[in-house]
C-alpha positions as CSV (number, residue, x, y, z in Angstrom):
1,M,0.0,0.0,0.0
2,I,2.9,2.4,0.8
3,S,4.3,1.9,-2.7
4,E,0.9,2.8,-4.3
5,L,0.7,5.9,-2.2
6,G,4.3,6.8,-3.2
7,K,3.4,6.5,-6.8
8,A,0.3,8.7,-6.3
9,A,2.5,11.3,-4.5
10,E,5.0,11.2,-7.4
11,T,2.1,11.9,-9.8
12,L,0.9,14.7,-7.6
13,V,4.3,16.2,-7.6
14,V,4.4,16.1,-11.4
15,E,1.0,17.6,-11.7
16,R,1.6,20.3,-9.1
17,N,5.1,21.3,-10.2
18,D,4.7,25.0,-10.4
19,D,6.6,28.1,-9.1
20,M,4.3,28.4,-6.1
21,I,5.4,25.1,-4.5
22,S,9.0,25.0,-3.3
23,S,11.2,22.1,-4.4
24,R,11.8,21.1,-0.7
25,L,8.0,20.8,-0.2
26,L,7.7,18.6,-3.3
27,E,10.6,16.4,-2.0
28,L,8.9,16.0,1.4
29,R,5.5,15.1,-0.2
30,V,7.2,12.1,-1.8
31,K,9.2,11.2,1.3
32,I,6.2,11.1,3.5
33,H,5.0,8.0,1.7
34,D,8.3,6.2,2.3
35,E,7.8,4.0,5.3
36,N,11.5,3.9,6.2
37,Y,11.7,7.7,6.1
38,V,8.7,8.1,8.4
39,N,10.0,5.5,10.8
40,N,13.4,7.3,11.0
41,A,11.7,10.7,11.5
42,I,9.6,9.3,14.3
43,Q,12.7,7.8,15.9
44,R,14.6,11.1,15.7
45,I,11.7,13.0,17.2
46,A,11.5,10.5,20.1
47,Q,15.2,10.9,20.7
48,V,15.1,14.7,20.8
49,I,12.1,14.6,23.2
50,S,13.8,12.0,25.4
51,R,17.0,14.0,25.6
52,K,15.0,17.2,26.5
53,L,13.1,15.3,29.2
54,V,16.4,14.1,30.7
55,E,18.0,17.5,30.6
56,D,14.9,19.4,31.9
57,P,12.0,17.2,33.1
58,N,9.8,20.3,33.8
59,E,10.1,21.6,30.2
60,F,7.1,19.6,28.9
61,L,4.8,20.2,31.9
62,F,1.5,22.0,31.2
63,R,1.6,25.5,32.4
64,E,-1.3,27.7,33.4
């Protein structure tokens, strides 16, 4: 299913390739359908949040 979505994203990029959409955004639209890319991105986010929690546990507390 991921590969089908990736193909659809590639088609979308080709159809929407105009000056109003940055090349970086077009690149990310394709990558978001790559399961490995998404898994690695989630892992990186989890590592950053974990590191922040260890450094300052109060940083993510809800504040009023």
